[in-house]
Every structure is written in C-alpha cells, then in structure tokens.
C-alpha positions as CSV (number, residue, x, y, z in Angstrom):
1,X,-0.3,-0.1,0.5
2,X,1.1,3.7,-1.5
3,X,1.0,6.6,1.1
4,X,-0.9,9.1,-1.2
5,X,0.2,12.5,0.3
6,X,3.5,13.4,-1.1
7,X,1.2,12.7,-4.4
8,X,-1.5,15.4,-2.8
9,X,1.1,17.4,-1.6
10,X,2.6,18.1,-4.4
11,X,-0.5,18.0,-6.6
12,X,-1.4,20.9,-3.8
13,X,1.6,23.6,-3.6
14,X,1.4,23.1,-7.9
15,X,-2.2,24.3,-8.2
16,X,-0.8,26.7,-5.6
17,X,1.9,27.9,-7.4
18,X,0.4,28.5,-11.3
19,X,-1.1,31.4,-10.6
20,X,2.1,33.6,-9.6
21,X,3.7,31.9,-12.2
22,X,1.1,32.9,-14.6
23,X,1.9,36.5,-13.7
24,X,5.8,36.3,-13.7
25,X,5.0,34.9,-17.3
26,X,3.2,37.8,-18.6
27,X,4.1,40.9,-20.3
28,X,3.9,44.4,-18.6
29,X,1.1,46.1,-20.7
30,X,-1.4,43.2,-21.6
31,X,-4.4,41.3,-20.1
32,X,-6.1,39.0,-20.1
33,X,-9.0,38.9,-22.8
34,X,-11.1,37.2,-20.1
35,X,-9.6,38.4,-16.6
36,X,-12.2,37.5,-13.8
37,X,-14.9,39.3,-15.6
38,X,-15.7,36.8,-19.0
39,X,-19.0,38.3,-19.9
40,X,-17.7,41.6,-20.1
41,X,-14.8,43.3,-23.4
42,X,-11.5,44.4,-22.0
43,X,-11.2,48.2,-22.4
44,X,-9.8,49.6,-25.9
45,X,-10.2,46.1,-27.2
46,X,-11.3,46.3,-31.3
47,X,-14.5,46.0,-32.7
48,X,-16.1,45.1,-36.0
49,X,-18.3,48.3,-36.6
50,X,-19.0,47.5,-40.2
51,X,-18.2,44.7,-42.5
52,X,-17.8,45.4,-46.4
53,X,-16.6,42.3,-48.1
54,X,-14.6,42.9,-50.8
55,X,-15.6,41.9,-54.1
56,X,-13.6,38.0,-54.0
57,X,-15.2,37.5,-51.0
58,X,-17.8,36.0,-51.9
59,X,-15.8,34.5,-54.1
60,X,-13.1,32.5,-52.2
61,X,-16.8,31.6,-50.4
62,X,-18.4,30.0,-53.0
63,X,-15.2,28.5,-54.5
64,X,-15.5,24.9,-55.3
65,X,-19.7,25.3,-55.6
66,X,-21.0,24.8,-59.3
67,X,-24.0,27.2,-60.5
68,X,-27.1,27.9,-59.5
69,X,-25.8,28.4,-55.8
70,X,-28.0,26.3,-53.3
71,X,-29.9,27.9,-51.9
72,X,-28.9,26.4,-48.2
73,X,-25.8,28.7,-48.9
74,X,-28.1,32.1,-48.4
75,X,-26.1,32.5,-44.4
76,X,-23.3,33.8,-47.0
77,X,-25.3,36.9,-46.9
78,X,-25.6,37.7,-43.8
79,X,-22.1,35.8,-42.4
80,X,-20.8,39.0,-41.6
81,X,-17.4,39.5,-39.9
82,X,-17.8,36.1,-37.9
83,X,-15.3,33.4,-38.1
84,X,-16.6,30.3,-40.0
85,X,-14.6,27.5,-41.4
86,X,-17.1,27.0,-45.2
87,X,-14.7,30.2,-46.8
88,X,-10.9,28.4,-46.4
89,X,-8.9,25.2,-47.3
90,X,-9.7,22.6,-45.2
91,X,-7.9,19.0,-45.6
92,X,-5.6,18.6,-49.1
93,X,-5.9,15.5,-51.1
94,X,-8.3,13.1,-51.1
95,X,-10.9,15.5,-48.7
96,X,-10.3,18.5,-51.6
97,X,-14.0,18.7,-52.2
98,X,-14.2,22.0,-53.1
99,X,-11.2,22.0,-54.8
100,X,-9.7,24.6,-52.8
101,X,-5.5,23.1,-53.9
102,X,-6.5,22.5,-57.1
103,X,-6.8,19.5,-60.0
104,X,-3.3,18.4,-60.0
105,X,-3.7,17.3,-55.9
106,X,-7.0,15.7,-56.6
107,X,-5.6,13.7,-59.2
108,X,-2.5,12.2,-57.3
109,X,-5.3,11.8,-54.6
110,X,-7.6,9.7,-56.3
111,X,-4.2,7.6,-58.4
112,X,-3.5,6.4,-54.5
113,X,-6.5,5.1,-54.0
C-alpha cells in the first residue's frame, strides 16, 4: 500500500504556484482577454463596427460550388465578419471536395487510392 500524501501535497503546491507563475510570465501592459469578468470586453479591445466584404470575399466563399448556388448557402449573405471555416481551405488531397488546392492534388489523391 502506498501513501497518497506526497502526491496530494505536490499537486496542491503546483495548483497554488500556477497563478504566480502566470503573473511572472505575462508581459507588462498585456491583460487577459477574459480575466475575472469573461462576460465583459476589456477596455480598449478592438471591435468591428462595419463589415464590407470585398468582391473577392464571396468568390472565395463559393470556391468549388457550382452555379446555381444552393439556397442552403444563403447564410453567406448575413455572415458578416464572424469566423466560419466554410470560406477557408480544409484538408488537401482526397478530402479537398471543393478543390481549394487545385485539380493536380485531387488527381494525385485519386491515383493513390
């Protein structure tokens, strides 16, 4: 039978020391994003006031989608500046269904299969 006290004591010391270590590593003038009030934005945090996509934004978002554009992609009209993985390349090769990486990669993946 082993004694659990040394392991528990080491864990307690580590838990108590972590906040002090984090404060020592934090560069001066930088604050946490969430901090103690994650429901409030920090003062001076940047905000998006207006999102005006350039013409290339919609072309990039519809890469690999054949016309006519399906109604299920209507969310792009209201997407705004929110992050979405839909308008960014995914995995290359066999999984590149929208051909973000070009036909050459897809042809290579099909030949390997």
